[in-house]
C-alpha positions in Angstrom: 1.9 17.4 -21.3 4.0 15.9 -18.6 5.5 12.9 -20.3 5.7 13.0 -24.1 7.6 11.3 -26.9 6.5 13.7 -29.6 9.5 15.3 -31.3 11.9 12.9 -29.7 13.3 11.4 -32.9 15.9 8.5 -33.1 18.4 8.7 -35.9 20.3 5.5 -35.3 19.6 2.0 -33.9 22.0 2.7 -31.0 19.9 5.7 -29.9 16.7 3.7 -30.2 18.1 0.8 -28.1 19.7 2.9 -25.3 18.8 2.4 -21.7 16.5 5.5 -21.6 15.3 6.1 -25.2 12.9 8.8 -24.1 14.5 12.2 -23.4 12.4 12.9 -20.3 13.6 9.6 -18.7 17.2 10.5 -19.4 16.9 13.9 -17.9 15.1 12.5 -14.9 17.9 10.0 -14.4 20.6 12.7 -14.7 18.6 14.8 -12.2 18.5 12.0 -9.6 22.2 11.4 -10.0 22.9 15.2 -9.6 20.8 15.4 -6.4 22.4 12.2 -5.0 26.0 13.3 -5.6 25.8 17.1 -5.4 23.0 17.9 -2.9 22.5 15.2 -0.4 26.1 15.0 0.8 25.8 18.7 1.9 22.6 18.3 3.9 22.9 14.7 5.3 23.4 14.1 9.0 24.1 11.0 11.1 20.5 10.2 11.7 19.5 10.3 8.1 22.6 8.4 7.1 22.2 5.6 9.6 18.4 5.3 9.5 17.6 5.8 5.8 20.4 6.3 3.3 23.0 3.7 4.2 20.5 0.9 4.7 18.7 1.8 1.5 21.9 1.9 -0.6 23.2 -1.3 0.8 20.0 -3.2 0.6 19.4 -2.0 -2.9 22.6 -3.7 -4.0 21.5 -6.9 -2.3 18.1 -6.7 -3.9 19.6 -6.2 -7.4 21.7 -9.3 -6.8 18.7 -11.4 -5.7 16.5 -10.0 -8.5 19.0 -11.1 -11.1 18.9 -14.6 -9.7 15.2 -14.9 -8.9 13.5 -12.3 -11.0 15.5 -12.6 -14.2 16.8 -16.2 -14.1 14.0 -17.8 -12.1 16.2 -19.5 -9.6 14.6 -19.2 -6.1 17.1 -18.4 -3.4 16.6 -18.2 0.4 20.3 -17.9 1.3 20.9 -14.2 0.8 21.7 -13.5 4.4 24.4 -16.3 4.5 25.8 -15.0 1.2 26.0 -11.5 2.6 27.9 -13.0 5.5 30.5 -14.4 3.1 31.1 -10.9 1.7 31.4 -9.5 5.2 33.8 -12.1 6.5 35.9 -12.0 3.3 36.2 -8.2 3.7 37.3 -8.7 7.3 39.9 -11.3 6.5 41.3 -9.3 3.5 41.4 -6.1 5.5 43.2 -7.6 8.5 45.6 -9.6 6.3 46.4 -6.8 3.8 45.9 -3.5 5.7 47.8 -1.4 3.1 45.4 -2.2 0.2 42.5 0.2 -0.5 39.2 -0.9 1.2 37.4 -0.5 -2.1 39.6 -3.2 -3.7 38.9 -5.4 -0.7 35.1 -5.0 -1.2 35.3 -5.9 -4.8 37.5 -8.9 -4.0 34.9 -9.9 -1.3 32.3 -9.8 -4.0 34.4 -12.1 -6.2 34.9 -14.6 -3.3 31.1 -14.5 -2.7 30.4 -15.1 -6.4 32.6 -18.3 -6.2 30.8 -19.5 -3.1 27.3 -18.8 -4.4 28.2 -20.5 -7.7 29.2 -23.6 -5.7 25.9 -23.7 -3.9 24.2 -23.0 -7.2 25.4 -26.3 -8.7 22.2 -28.1 -7.5 20.2 -25.8 -9.7 21.4 -27.9 -12.7 19.3 -30.8 -11.5 16.6 -29.3 -9.2 14.4 -26.2 -9.3 11.5 -24.5 -7.6 10.8 -25.6 -4.0 13.7 -28.0 -3.9 16.2 -25.3 -5.0 14.7 -23.0 -2.4 15.3 -25.6 0.3 18.9 -26.2 -1.0 19.7 -22.5 -0.7 18.0 -22.3 2.7 20.4 -25.1 3.8 23.3 -23.0 2.5 22.0 -20.1 4.7 22.2 -22.3 7.9 25.4 -23.9 6.9 27.3 -20.7 6.3 26.0 -19.1 9.6 27.1 -22.3 11.4 30.5 -22.2 9.7 31.3 -18.6 10.6 30.2 -19.3 14.2 32.2 -22.5 14.7 35.4 -22.0 12.8 37.4 -19.4 14.8 39.8 -18.7 11.9 37.1 -16.6 10.3 37.0 -14.1 13.3 40.7 -14.3 13.9 40.3 -16.4 17.1 38.5 -13.6 18.9 37.2 -14.6 22.3 33.8 -13.0 21.7 33.4 -14.4 18.2 32.7 -10.9 17.0 34.4 -9.2 14.0 35.3 -5.5 14.1 36.1 -3.3 11.2 39.3 -1.3 11.6 39.5 2.3 10.4 40.2 2.7 6.7 40.5 5.7 4.4 39.7 6.5 0.8 41.5 9.6 -0.6 42.4 10.6 2.9 38.8 10.4 4.2 37.7 7.8 6.8 35.0 5.5 5.4 35.1 2.8 8.1 35.4 2.9 11.9 33.7 4.9 14.6 35.0 8.3 13.5 33.5 8.5 10.1 31.4 11.4 8.8 27.9 10.9 7.3 28.6 12.4 3.9 31.8 10.2 3.4 30.1 6.9 4.2 27.1 7.9 2.1 29.2 8.8 -1.0 31.3 5.6 -0.6 28.2 3.4 -0.7 26.6 5.5 -3.4 29.5 4.8 -5.8 28.9 1.1 -5.4 25.2 1.5 -5.9 25.6 3.4 -9.2 28.1 0.8 -10.3 25.8 -2.1 -9.5 22.8 -0.4 -11.1 24.5 0.4 -14.4 26.2 -3.0 -14.7 23.0 -4.9 -13.8 20.8 -2.8 -16.1 23.1 -3.4 -19.1 23.5 -7.1 -18.4 19.8 -7.7 -18.1 19.1 -5.8 -21.4 21.8 -7.7 -23.3 22.2 -11.2 -24.6 23.1 -12.6 -21.1 19.8 -11.2 -19.7 17.8 -12.7 -22.5 19.4 -16.1 -21.8 18.4 -15.7 -18.1 14.8 -14.8 -19.0 14.5 -17.7 -21.4 15.6 -20.1 -18.7 13.2 -18.5 -16.3 10.2 -18.7 -18.7 10.8 -22.2 -20.1 14.1 -23.9 -19.6 13.4 -26.9 -22.0 12.4 -24.6 -24.9 15.5 -22.4 -24.1 17.8 -25.4 -24.3 16.2 -26.4 -27.6 16.9 -23.1 -29.2 20.6 -23.2 -28.1 20.7 -21.6 -24.6 23.1 -23.6 -22.5 21.4 -24.0 -19.1 24.7 -24.7 -17.4 26.3 -21.4 -18.2 23.0 -19.4 -17.9 22.2 -20.6 -14.4 25.7 -20.6 -13.0 26.4 -17.1 -14.5 23.2 -15.8 -12.8 24.4 -17.3 -9.5 27.8 -15.9 -9.9 26.8 -12.3 -10.8 24.0 -12.4 -8.1 26.6 -13.5 -5.6 29.0 -10.7 -6.6 26.4 -8.0 -5.9 25.2 -9.7 -2.7 28.8 -10.1 -1.5 29.4 -6.3 -2.1 26.3 -5.5 -0.1 27.4 -7.7 2.8 30.8 -6.2 2.8 29.4 -2.7 2.9 26.8 -3.7 5.5 29.6 -4.9 7.8 32.4 -2.5 7.1 30.6 0.8 6.6 27.2 0.5 8.2 27.6 -1.7 11.3 31.3 -1.8 11.9 31.0 -4.9 14.2 28.9 -8.0 13.7 28.0 -11.4 15.0 27.0 -13.5 12.1 23.9 -15.1 13.7 22.4 -11.7 14.6 23.4 -9.7 11.5 23.1 -12.3 8.8 20.4 -14.7 10.0 17.4 -16.1 8.1 15.5 -12.8 8.7 18.0 -11.0 6.4 17.3 -13.5 3.6 13.5 -13.0 3.9 13.9 -9.2 4.2 15.7 -9.0 0.8 13.3 -11.4 -0.7 10.4 -9.2 0.4 12.1 -6.2 -1.2 12.1 -7.8 -4.7 8.5 -9.1 -4.3 7.1 -5.8 -3.3 9.4 -3.8 -5.6 8.9 -6.1 -8.6 10.5 -9.3 -9.8 12.6 -8.9 -13.0 13.1 -5.2 -12.6 16.2 -3.2 -11.6 14.0 -0.2 -10.7 11.9 -2.6 -8.6 14.9 -3.5 -6.6 15.4 0.2 -5.7 11.7 0.7 -5.0 11.4 -2.4 -2.8 14.6 -1.5 -0.8 13.3 2.1 -0.3 9.9 0.8 0.8 11.3 -1.7 3.3 13.7 0.8 4.8 11.3 3.8 5.0 8.3 1.9 6.4 9.8 1.2 9.9 11.2 4.7 10.0 7.8 6.2 9.1 6.0 4.0 11.6 8.4 4.8 14.4 8.3 8.6 13.8 4.5 8.8 13.3 3.1 6.2 15.6 5.7 6.0 18.4 7.1 9.6 18.3 3.9 11.4 17.2 1.1 9.4 18.7 2.8 7.7 21.6 2.3 4.1 20.6 4.3 1.3 22.1 7.4 0.4 20.1 6.5 -3.3 20.1 3.0 -2.5 18.7 4.5 -0.4 15.9 6.9 -3.3 15.1 4.0 -5.8 14.9 2.0 -3.4 12.7 5.0 -3.3 10.4 4.9 -7.1 10.0 1.1 -6.9 9.3 1.5 -4.3 6.6 4.4 -6.1 4.9 2.6 -9.4 5.0 -0.6 -8.0 3.6 1.2 -6.1 0.9 3.1 -9.3 -0.2 -0.2 -11.2 -0.5 -1.8 -8.4 -2.4 1.1 -8.0 -4.8 1.4 -11.7 -5.4 -2.3 -11.9 -6.2 -3.2 -8.6 -7.9 0.2 -7.3 -9.2 3.0 -9.9 -9.3 5.4 -7.3 -10.9 5.1 -5.1 -7.8 5.8 -1.4 -7.6 7.8 -1.3 -10.8 4.7 -2.3 -12.8 2.6 0.4 -11.1 5.3 2.9 -12.1 5.2 1.6 -15.7 1.4 1.9 -15.8 1.5 5.4 -14.4 4.0 6.4 -17.1 1.8 4.9 -19.9 -1.1 6.9 -18.6 1.0 10.1 -18.6 2.1 9.5 -22.1 -1.6 9.6 -23.3 -3.0 12.1 -20.9 -5.5 13.8 -21.1 -6.9 11.1 -23.5 -8.4 7.9 -22.1 -6.2 4.9 -21.8 
């Protein structure tokens, strides 16, 4: 009744293999895009932009990048915060060195620079994996934070060590700096999110995604059947780094405006993005969005309900957030390793057969 395939015929292989082969899913996708582009910009305010929408959009891109590397290719990474810092500092250097070039081009270039850096740190994955690879990427996290702190060239020899984003416009509208409007920054980030989601979805469903998953499931068998582990692993690191770099660039330039690398891109940032894909679902683009939404909305909900509504202490609500997230990670890892994305898939399967028993 609510979710049916009856009468939804496919007349070609291309239609059968499209991203959303069921008509209901396609219309739901178009409806979400229509609301995102045509409704939210007219009702959004500064609070909703800074507390919910901008963090969600930016973290969703980072989660997509990490999910490609860890969820699809099986390469564990704990250096996401440091790699986001590469995108942020690359954007800062490009913006100050070439002020006349569009900020969107700088952000894409920062993603490319981050891809190169992440690929360099991904070279050990050709010889090590699992826990040892996680330690190697964790070392990259600490090294990059130390590098950006100690080498003053990265922050243009500023006495404070802080980088500040200058004002930049896109089509005559400010998208960075202190005088931006909520709808402008929201739409600017939304365009990058749609780009990341569409590209990642098509990559993971194509031959490249199948090579990643074969390496993840059994790398020796994948190599026997002709999958080159060198290109498969390094391509996963590069594409993951590209998306993570874009998220770091947006996090600095559009959301924060001024950062100190140790505070904004520390190890907590790496764990935050990792928790997003664990709760949302490893190996799922939808899971990246679901995990980002959960991790962004949970503290907002607790703050408004417990602190604002019930008068709880702010520190107590923050500690409760850690307890909830930790418990959910344990529950999902034991009971449902594929996270919220799998729960969504199961719900859709039940709707397809409702009211008959599953």
